[in-house]
N, C-alpha and C positions, 0 to 999 in steps of 0.2 A: 649289471649286464646291460650292454648298450643296445639300443633299439635300431633296427635297420629301417630308417625312414625313407631312404632313397629307393629301396626295392619295393615298389608298389605294384600290385597285380592289376593289370589293365583289362583283364578279361571281363566282359559283361558290363563295362562302364560306358555309358553313352556320353558323347561329347556335347558341350553346350552349343546351342544355336545362337550364333553371334550376328545373324543377318539383320535382326530388327532390335535396336536398343530400346529398352523400356525405361525411359526417363520421363518422370512426371513434370509437366509444364505448368502445374498449378502454382499460383503465387500464394505463398504462405507468409503470415505476419511474423515478424521476428519477436522472439520471447525476450522481453526486457525486464521481467520480474527478477528481483534480487533475492537471493537466499541469505537469510540472516545467519550470523555466526552463532553456532550452538554452543552453549556453555555446558561443560560436563557437570555431572552431579557431584556433590561434595565428597562422596566416597572415592571417586576416581581421581581426585586432585592429588591426594597424598601417595599415590602409587608411584614407586620409583622405577625407572627404566634403566637397566644396566647397559652400558656401552662397552661390550667386551669383544671377543673374537667373532668374526663374521661367521654366521651359521649357514648351513645349506638352506636352500629356499623352502623345501618341504618341511624341514624341521622348524624353520622360522614361521611358516604359515600355521603349522599346528600349534606352536607356542602362542602366537598372537590370537588365534581363535580361542584357545583355552583361557587366555587373559580376558578377552572380551566376554566370554561366557561367565567367568567368575565375577566380573564386575557387574554384569547384568543380574546375576543371581543375588549378589549382595544388595543391589538396589531393590530387587523384588522383595527380599526379606525385610529391608528397612521399611518399605511401604506397608507390608503386612503387619509389622510390629506397630507402626503408627496408627493403622486402621484399628487394630485390636485395642490399643490404648484408648483411642477416642471412643470406641464402642463401650469399653468398661467404664469410662468416665460418664457416658450418657446413661448407662444403666444405673450407676451409683447415684447420679443426680435424680433420676426418676424414682429410685427407691426412697431417697430422702424427702421427696415431695409427698409421697403417700404415707410416710411414717409419722 
């Protein structure tokens, strides 16, 4: 269903006051810091992106969000597993010290 964007109700809407422009005259320093190129994590390197038929924008946005969420969850699980493994290694080494 199409949206009627051109038919806006103007009742009760105040017009903007254009008599006095509000432009700040403060001198600001230019930001010259460079942002480094972020290297994606190892899990996201091997994900393949299909180049197929053009999708509608909303469907494409949903799909891209789902992909990003899946990649981040995968990375979270990988960090959890590595933390758990290091914890078990530490406890095993502590047990061997006292035995």
